[in-house]
N, CA, C and O atoms as a GROMACS GRO file, in nm:
protein
  384
    1LYS      N    1  -1.305   0.056   0.232
    1LYS     CA    2  -1.318   0.126   0.348
    1LYS      C    3  -1.186   0.175   0.411
    1LYS      O    4  -1.085   0.113   0.380
    2PHE      N    5  -1.175   0.266   0.487
    2PHE     CA    6  -1.070   0.318   0.562
    2PHE      C    7  -1.028   0.205   0.667
    2PHE      O    8  -1.109   0.145   0.739
    3LYS      N    9  -0.899   0.186   0.666
    3LYS     CA   10  -0.836   0.092   0.766
    3LYS      C   11  -0.867  -0.039   0.730
    3LYS      O   12  -0.853  -0.128   0.814
    4MET      N   13  -0.915  -0.069   0.595
    4MET     CA   14  -0.922  -0.217   0.566
    4MET      C   15  -0.791  -0.280   0.536
    4MET      O   16  -0.713  -0.209   0.472
    5VAL      N   17  -0.754  -0.390   0.568
    5VAL     CA   18  -0.635  -0.459   0.571
    5VAL      C   19  -0.632  -0.571   0.479
    5VAL      O   20  -0.700  -0.666   0.517
    6LYS      N   21  -0.577  -0.584   0.376
    6LYS     CA   22  -0.553  -0.745   0.310
    6LYS      C   23  -0.418  -0.770   0.301
    6LYS      O   24  -0.330  -0.684   0.296
    7LEU      N   25  -0.405  -0.889   0.299
    7LEU     CA   26  -0.242  -0.955   0.325
    7LEU      C   27  -0.224  -1.033   0.189
    7LEU      O   28  -0.313  -1.094   0.130
    8ILE      N   29  -0.108  -1.020   0.156
    8ILE     CA   30  -0.045  -1.128   0.043
    8ILE      C   31   0.074  -1.173   0.120
    8ILE      O   32   0.168  -1.103   0.157
    9LYS      N   33   0.056  -1.315   0.142
    9LYS     CA   34   0.168  -1.379   0.199
    9LYS      C   35   0.202  -1.509   0.119
    9LYS      O   36   0.116  -1.572   0.057
   10GLY      N   37   0.321  -1.541   0.124
   10GLY     CA   38   0.355  -1.686   0.056
   10GLY      C   39   0.498  -1.689   0.059
   10GLY      O   40   0.568  -1.591   0.088
   11ALA      N   41   0.544  -1.812   0.028
   11ALA     CA   42   0.681  -1.860   0.007
   11ALA      C   43   0.758  -1.765  -0.079
   11ALA      O   44   0.700  -1.676  -0.141
   12THR      N   45   0.883  -1.781  -0.083
   12THR     CA   46   0.964  -1.691  -0.156
   12THR      C   47   0.946  -1.757  -0.302
   12THR      O   48   0.941  -1.878  -0.322
   13GLY      N   49   0.934  -1.644  -0.413
   13GLY     CA   50   0.903  -1.706  -0.544
   13GLY      C   51   0.766  -1.741  -0.597
   13GLY      O   52   0.742  -1.771  -0.714
   14CYS      N   53   0.678  -1.734  -0.499
   14CYS     CA   54   0.546  -1.772  -0.548
   14CYS      C   55   0.473  -1.652  -0.606
   14CYS      O   56   0.354  -1.668  -0.634
   15GLY      N   57   0.521  -1.552  -0.625
   15GLY     CA   58   0.455  -1.448  -0.710
   15GLY      C   59   0.386  -1.310  -0.640
   15GLY      O   60   0.305  -1.236  -0.696
   16LYS      N   61   0.434  -1.297  -0.517
   16LYS     CA   62   0.372  -1.193  -0.432
   16LYS      C   63   0.403  -1.059  -0.509
   16LYS      O   64   0.320  -0.978  -0.549
   17SER      N   65   0.549  -1.052  -0.524
   17SER     CA   66   0.579  -0.913  -0.586
   17SER      C   67   0.511  -0.879  -0.730
   17SER      O   68   0.485  -0.766  -0.771
   18THR      N   69   0.491  -0.998  -0.796
   18THR     CA   70   0.446  -0.993  -0.930
   18THR      C   71   0.304  -0.944  -0.917
   18THR      O   72   0.267  -0.849  -0.985
   19ALA      N   73   0.229  -1.000  -0.840
   19ALA     CA   74   0.096  -0.967  -0.796
   19ALA      C   75   0.065  -0.830  -0.754
   19ALA      O   76  -0.035  -0.770  -0.793
   20ILE      N   77   0.171  -0.770  -0.656
   20ILE     CA   78   0.163  -0.630  -0.621
   20ILE      C   79   0.189  -0.537  -0.740
   20ILE      O   80   0.126  -0.433  -0.752
   21GLN      N   81   0.285  -0.576  -0.830
   21GLN     CA   82   0.317  -0.490  -0.942
   21GLN      C   83   0.207  -0.476  -1.039
   21GLN      O   84   0.177  -0.373  -1.099
   22LEU      N   85   0.144  -0.604  -1.048
   22LEU     CA   86   0.022  -0.592  -1.145
   22LEU      C   87  -0.089  -0.509  -1.068
   22LEU      O   88  -0.156  -0.438  -1.143
   23ILE      N   89  -0.117  -0.505  -0.953
   23ILE     CA   90  -0.227  -0.438  -0.897
   23ILE      C   91  -0.191  -0.302  -0.892
   23ILE      O   92  -0.286  -0.223  -0.893
   24GLU      N   93  -0.077  -0.254  -0.887
   24GLU     CA   94  -0.034  -0.115  -0.879
   24GLU      C   95  -0.009  -0.075  -1.020
   24GLU      O   96   0.027   0.040  -1.045
   25ARG      N   97  -0.027  -0.167  -1.116
   25ARG     CA   98  -0.021  -0.126  -1.261
   25ARG      C   99   0.115  -0.072  -1.312
   25ARG      O  100   0.126   0.010  -1.403
   26PHE      N  101   0.224  -0.134  -1.238
   26PHE     CA  102   0.352  -0.114  -1.307
   26PHE      C  103   0.376  -0.174  -1.436
   26PHE      O  104   0.474  -0.136  -1.501
   27TYR      N  105   0.294  -0.272  -1.485
   27TYR     CA  106   0.263  -0.314  -1.590
   27TYR      C  107   0.118  -0.389  -1.599
   27TYR      O  108   0.052  -0.432  -1.505
   28ASP      N  109   0.089  -0.394  -1.737
   28ASP     CA  110  -0.046  -0.432  -1.762
   28ASP      C  111  -0.049  -0.612  -1.784
   28ASP      O  112   0.046  -0.678  -1.826
   29TYR      N  113  -0.157  -0.655  -1.752
   29TYR     CA  114  -0.162  -0.826  -1.773
   29TYR      C  115  -0.244  -0.825  -1.904
   29TYR      O  116  -0.308  -0.731  -1.951
   30SER      N  117  -0.231  -0.948  -1.952
   30SER     CA  118  -0.302  -0.984  -2.073
   30SER      C  119  -0.432  -1.073  -2.072
   30SER      O  120  -0.514  -1.084  -2.163
   31HIS      N  121  -0.433  -1.125  -1.968
   31HIS     CA  122  -0.563  -1.223  -1.929
   31HIS      C  123  -0.616  -1.193  -1.803
   31HIS      O  124  -0.550  -1.148  -1.710
   32GLY      N  125  -0.744  -1.220  -1.801
   32GLY     CA  126  -0.823  -1.192  -1.668
   32GLY      C  127  -0.834  -1.047  -1.625
   32GLY      O  128  -0.798  -0.955  -1.699
   33ARG      N  129  -0.887  -1.027  -1.498
   33ARG     CA  130  -0.923  -0.871  -1.453
   33ARG      C  131  -0.876  -0.868  -1.300
   33ARG      O  132  -0.885  -0.965  -1.224
   34ILE      N  133  -0.830  -0.760  -1.272
   34ILE     CA  134  -0.814  -0.727  -1.129
   34ILE      C  135  -0.927  -0.620  -1.086
   34ILE      O  136  -0.937  -0.516  -1.150
   35ILE      N  137  -1.001  -0.642  -0.990
   35ILE     CA  138  -1.112  -0.576  -0.946
   35ILE      C  139  -1.078  -0.503  -0.815
   35ILE      O  140  -1.026  -0.564  -0.721
   36MET      N  141  -1.111  -0.355  -0.808
   36MET     CA  142  -1.080  -0.297  -0.685
   36MET      C  143  -1.208  -0.208  -0.679
   36MET      O  144  -1.243  -0.137  -0.773
   37ASN      N  145  -1.277  -0.217  -0.561
   37ASN     CA  146  -1.395  -0.135  -0.529
   37ASN      C  147  -1.500  -0.145  -0.666
   37ASN      O  148  -1.549  -0.045  -0.719
   38SER      N  149  -1.521  -0.264  -0.706
   38SER     CA  150  -1.614  -0.322  -0.786
   38SER      C  151  -1.568  -0.252  -0.932
   38SER      O  152  -1.660  -0.235  -1.012
   39LYS      N  153  -1.445  -0.215  -0.968
   39LYS     CA  154  -1.403  -0.155  -1.094
   39LYS      C  155  -1.277  -0.233  -1.142
   39LYS      O  156  -1.185  -0.256  -1.063
   40ASP      N  157  -1.274  -0.270  -1.262
   40ASP     CA  158  -1.141  -0.318  -1.325
   40ASP      C  159  -1.054  -0.207  -1.307
   40ASP      O  160  -1.084  -0.092  -1.340
   41ILE      N  161  -0.933  -0.245  -1.248
   41ILE     CA  162  -0.821  -0.135  -1.239
   41ILE      C  163  -0.782  -0.064  -1.350
   41ILE      O  164  -0.749   0.054  -1.339
   42ARG      N  165  -0.780  -0.137  -1.481
   42ARG     CA  166  -0.741  -0.055  -1.600
   42ARG      C  167  -0.817   0.022  -1.639
   42ARG      O  168  -0.789   0.081  -1.743
   43GLN      N  169  -0.940   0.051  -1.571
   43GLN     CA  170  -1.031   0.164  -1.617
   43GLN      C  171  -1.032   0.286  -1.511
   43GLN      O  172  -1.099   0.389  -1.512
   44MET      N  173  -0.931   0.240  -1.414
   44MET     CA  174  -0.904   0.354  -1.298
   44MET      C  175  -0.800   0.432  -1.345
   44MET      O  176  -0.729   0.392  -1.438
   45ASN      N  177  -0.779   0.558  -1.279
   45ASN     CA  178  -0.670   0.641  -1.299
   45ASN      C  179  -0.556   0.580  -1.198
   45ASN      O  180  -0.582   0.566  -1.079
   46ILE      N  181  -0.434   0.548  -1.251
   46ILE     CA  182  -0.327   0.491  -1.186
   46ILE      C  183  -0.301   0.555  -1.032
   46ILE      O  184  -0.276   0.486  -0.933
   47LYS      N  185  -0.312   0.687  -1.034
   47LYS     CA  186  -0.279   0.757  -0.894
   47LYS      C  187  -0.407   0.718  -0.808
   47LYS      O  188  -0.396   0.716  -0.685
   48GLU      N  189  -0.539   0.684  -0.873
   48GLU     CA  190  -0.639   0.657  -0.759
   48GLU      C  191  -0.603   0.506  -0.713
   48GLU      O  192  -0.617   0.469  -0.596
   49VAL      N  193  -0.563   0.437  -0.800
   49VAL     CA  194  -0.533   0.299  -0.756
   49VAL      C  195  -0.425   0.284  -0.666
   49VAL      O  196  -0.442   0.204  -0.574
   50ARG      N  197  -0.316   0.344  -0.675
   50ARG     CA  198  -0.198   0.365  -0.592
   50ARG      C  199  -0.232   0.434  -0.455
   50ARG      O  200  -0.172   0.403  -0.352
   51SER      N  201  -0.339   0.536  -0.460
   51SER     CA  202  -0.352   0.593  -0.337
   51SER      C  203  -0.432   0.522  -0.232
   51SER      O  204  -0.451   0.567  -0.119
   52GLN      N  205  -0.484   0.394  -0.284
   52GLN     CA  206  -0.570   0.322  -0.196
   52GLN      C  207  -0.488   0.192  -0.138
   52GLN      O  208  -0.537   0.103  -0.068
   53MET      N  209  -0.352   0.205  -0.183
   53MET     CA  210  -0.275   0.093  -0.126
   53MET      C  211  -0.159   0.137  -0.042
   53MET      O  212  -0.113   0.251  -0.051
   54ALA      N  213  -0.108   0.040   0.044
   54ALA     CA  214   0.014   0.065   0.114
   54ALA      C  215   0.091  -0.073   0.115
   54ALA      O  216   0.030  -0.180   0.109
   55LEU      N  217   0.230  -0.065   0.124
   55LEU     CA  218   0.298  -0.171   0.117
   55LEU      C  219   0.401  -0.186   0.244
   55LEU      O  220   0.472  -0.092   0.280
   56VAL      N  221   0.401  -0.308   0.305
   56VAL     CA  222   0.468  -0.328   0.409
   56VAL      C  223   0.572  -0.436   0.361
   56VAL      O  224   0.538  -0.555   0.357
   57SER      N  225   0.713  -0.391   0.320
   57SER     CA  226   0.822  -0.492   0.291
   57SER      C  227   0.863  -0.584   0.391
   57SER      O  228   0.842  -0.562   0.510
   58GLN      N  229   0.927  -0.695   0.344
   58GLN     CA  230   0.990  -0.766   0.443
   58GLN      C  231   1.117  -0.702   0.498
   58GLN      O  232   1.156  -0.737   0.610
   59GLU      N  233   1.175  -0.624   0.437
   59GLU     CA  234   1.279  -0.521   0.475
   59GLU      C  235   1.237  -0.398   0.526
   59GLU      O  236   1.167  -0.327   0.454
   60ALA      N  237   1.272  -0.355   0.652
   60ALA     CA  238   1.234  -0.231   0.700
   60ALA      C  239   1.316  -0.120   0.625
   60ALA      O  240   1.436  -0.136   0.601
   61ILE      N  241   1.253  -0.016   0.591
   61ILE     CA  242   1.340   0.098   0.529
   61ILE      C  243   1.289   0.217   0.608
   61ILE      O  244   1.169   0.245   0.612
   62LEU      N  245   1.373   0.278   0.665
   62LEU     CA  246   1.348   0.410   0.754
   62LEU      C  247   1.442   0.524   0.702
   62LEU      O  248   1.561   0.505   0.678
   63PHE      N  249   1.382   0.638   0.688
   63PHE     CA  250   1.449   0.736   0.639
   63PHE      C  251   1.499   0.803   0.766
   63PHE      O  252   1.449   0.778   0.875
   64ASP      N  253   1.617   0.903   0.746
   64ASP     CA  254   1.675   0.976   0.860
   64ASP      C  255   1.599   1.087   0.892
   64ASP      O  256   1.650   1.198   0.887
   65VAL      N  257   1.468   1.068   0.928
   65VAL     CA  258   1.362   1.159   0.984
   65VAL      C  259   1.281   1.090   1.097
   65VAL      O  260   1.300   0.970   1.120
   66SER      N  261   1.194   1.159   1.166
   66SER     CA  262   1.112   1.128   1.258
   66SER      C  263   1.020   0.998   1.201
   66SER      O  264   0.996   0.974   1.083
   67ILE      N  265   0.975   0.922   1.315
   67ILE     CA  266   0.871   0.801   1.264
   67ILE      C  267   0.756   0.873   1.195
   67ILE      O  268   0.708   0.829   1.090
   68ARG      N  269   0.712   0.981   1.252
   68ARG     CA  270   0.582   1.054   1.191
   68ARG      C  271   0.636   1.087   1.048
   68ARG      O  272   0.555   1.056   0.960
   69ASP      N  273   0.732   1.131   1.011
   69ASP     CA  274   0.770   1.172   0.884
   69ASP      C  275   0.773   1.040   0.781
   69ASP      O  276   0.725   1.046   0.667
   70ASN      N  277   0.837   0.916   0.838
   70ASN     CA  278   0.857   0.807   0.773
   70ASN      C  279   0.702   0.767   0.742
   70ASN      O  280   0.673   0.741   0.625
   71ILE      N  281   0.626   0.762   0.817
   71ILE     CA  282   0.485   0.736   0.799
   71ILE      C  283   0.411   0.813   0.701
   71ILE      O  284   0.349   0.764   0.606
   72LYS      N  285   0.420   0.947   0.731
   72LYS     CA  286   0.352   1.032   0.609
   72LYS      C  287   0.422   1.033   0.487
   72LYS      O  288   0.373   1.099   0.395
   73TYR      N  289   0.553   0.959   0.464
   73TYR     CA  290   0.617   0.981   0.340
   73TYR      C  291   0.550   0.906   0.230
   73TYR      O  292   0.586   0.937   0.116
   74GLY      N  293   0.453   0.806   0.245
   74GLY     CA  294   0.401   0.747   0.142
   74GLY      C  295   0.288   0.829   0.079
   74GLY      O  296   0.243   0.794  -0.030
   75ASP      N  297   0.244   0.930   0.137
   75ASP     CA  298   0.125   1.012   0.098
   75ASP      C  299   0.151   1.151   0.111
   75ASP      O  300   0.106   1.200   0.215
   76LEU      N  301   0.217   1.238   0.025
   76LEU     CA  302   0.258   1.376   0.045
   76LEU      C  303   0.137   1.462  -0.003
   76LEU      O  304   0.142   1.585   0.004
   77THR      N  305   0.020   1.389  -0.056
   77THR     CA  306  -0.071   1.473  -0.128
   77THR      C  307  -0.171   1.519  -0.029
   77THR      O  308  -0.260   1.593  -0.070
   78ARG      N  309  -0.169   1.488   0.085
   78ARG     CA  310  -0.270   1.523   0.190
   78ARG      C  311  -0.227   1.535   0.332
   78ARG      O  312  -0.132   1.466   0.369
   79ASN      N  313  -0.290   1.621   0.424
   79ASN     CA  314  -0.260   1.646   0.536
   79ASN      C  315  -0.296   1.513   0.635
   79ASN      O  316  -0.416   1.494   0.647
   80ILE      N  317  -0.222   1.434   0.694
   80ILE     CA  318  -0.248   1.309   0.756
   80ILE      C  319  -0.250   1.342   0.890
   80ILE      O  320  -0.149   1.382   0.948
   81SER      N  321  -0.369   1.327   0.950
   81SER     CA  322  -0.422   1.358   1.102
   81SER      C  323  -0.316   1.277   1.209
   81SER      O  324  -0.253   1.175   1.180
   82ASP      N  325  -0.314   1.329   1.305
   82ASP     CA  326  -0.248   1.241   1.421
   82ASP      C  327  -0.323   1.113   1.461
   82ASP      O  328  -0.258   1.017   1.503
   83GLU      N  329  -0.449   1.109   1.451
   83GLU     CA  330  -0.520   0.996   1.468
   83GLU      C  331  -0.469   0.885   1.348
   83GLU      O  332  -0.449   0.769   1.386
   84GLU      N  333  -0.451   0.916   1.223
   84GLU     CA  334  -0.410   0.821   1.128
   84GLU      C  335  -0.271   0.793   1.153
   84GLU      O  336  -0.240   0.675   1.141
   85ILE      N  337  -0.160   0.892   1.192
   85ILE     CA  338  -0.021   0.842   1.232
   85ILE      C  339  -0.032   0.753   1.338
   85ILE      O  340   0.031   0.648   1.324
   86ILE      N  341  -0.104   0.770   1.453
   86ILE     CA  342  -0.119   0.698   1.568
   86ILE      C  343  -0.167   0.548   1.539
   86ILE      O  344  -0.124   0.453   1.605
   87PHE      N  345  -0.253   0.534   1.446
   87PHE     CA  346  -0.317   0.391   1.400
   87PHE      C  347  -0.224   0.329   1.323
   87PHE      O  348  -0.199   0.211   1.346
   88THR      N  349  -0.156   0.398   1.219
   88THR     CA  350  -0.033   0.332   1.144
   88THR      C  351   0.084   0.274   1.230
   88THR      O  352   0.128   0.159   1.218
   89ALA      N  353   0.131   0.371   1.321
   89ALA     CA  354   0.232   0.340   1.416
   89ALA      C  355   0.187   0.213   1.490
   89ALA      O  356   0.259   0.114   1.498
   90GLN      N  357   0.058   0.221   1.546
   90GLN     CA  358   0.013   0.095   1.623
   90GLN      C  359   0.006  -0.044   1.552
   90GLN      O  360   0.033  -0.151   1.607
   91CYS      N  361  -0.035  -0.028   1.416
   91CYS     CA  362  -0.022  -0.151   1.318
   91CYS      C  363   0.104  -0.198   1.291
   91CYS      O  364   0.125  -0.318   1.267
   92ALA      N  365   0.200  -0.107   1.293
   92ALA     CA  366   0.338  -0.122   1.267
   92ALA      C  367   0.406  -0.165   1.405
   92ALA      O  368   0.528  -0.182   1.401
   93LYS      N  369   0.345  -0.182   1.519
   93LYS     CA  370   0.398  -0.223   1.650
   93LYS      C  371   0.511  -0.118   1.671
   93LYS      O  372   0.618  -0.154   1.719
   94THR      N  373   0.489   0.011   1.636
   94THR     CA  374   0.606   0.104   1.674
   94THR      C  375   0.543   0.218   1.777
   94THR      O  376   0.600   0.321   1.812
   95PHE      N  377   0.413   0.176   1.816
   95PHE     CA  378   0.354   0.280   1.904
   95PHE      C  379   0.302   0.198   2.029
   95PHE      O  380   0.239   0.095   2.005
   96SER      N  381   0.321   0.233   2.153
   96SER     CA  382   0.248   0.178   2.255
   96SER      C  383   0.158   0.252   2.350
   96SER      O  384   0.097   0.191   2.438
   0.00000   0.00000   0.00000
């Protein structure tokens, strides 16, 4: 669903980055399954998997462009509406 948020949180070294790398299929796993939208991610197109995700790092990274362009940077494949830009900025606490 659009605007659904899931959170991976934990102490340093607990495997958060590894979990994200597995989910985004930067490498494959040998045991178990990862299910997204009722499908095993190994049977999904990598672009499809990654297009359904966003990452908020512990370290803020901003490019020398507008906040709008920083928000849009993650998905250059489509025209992102003002509503989506504002929603994202509100979630990031950069819009009041």
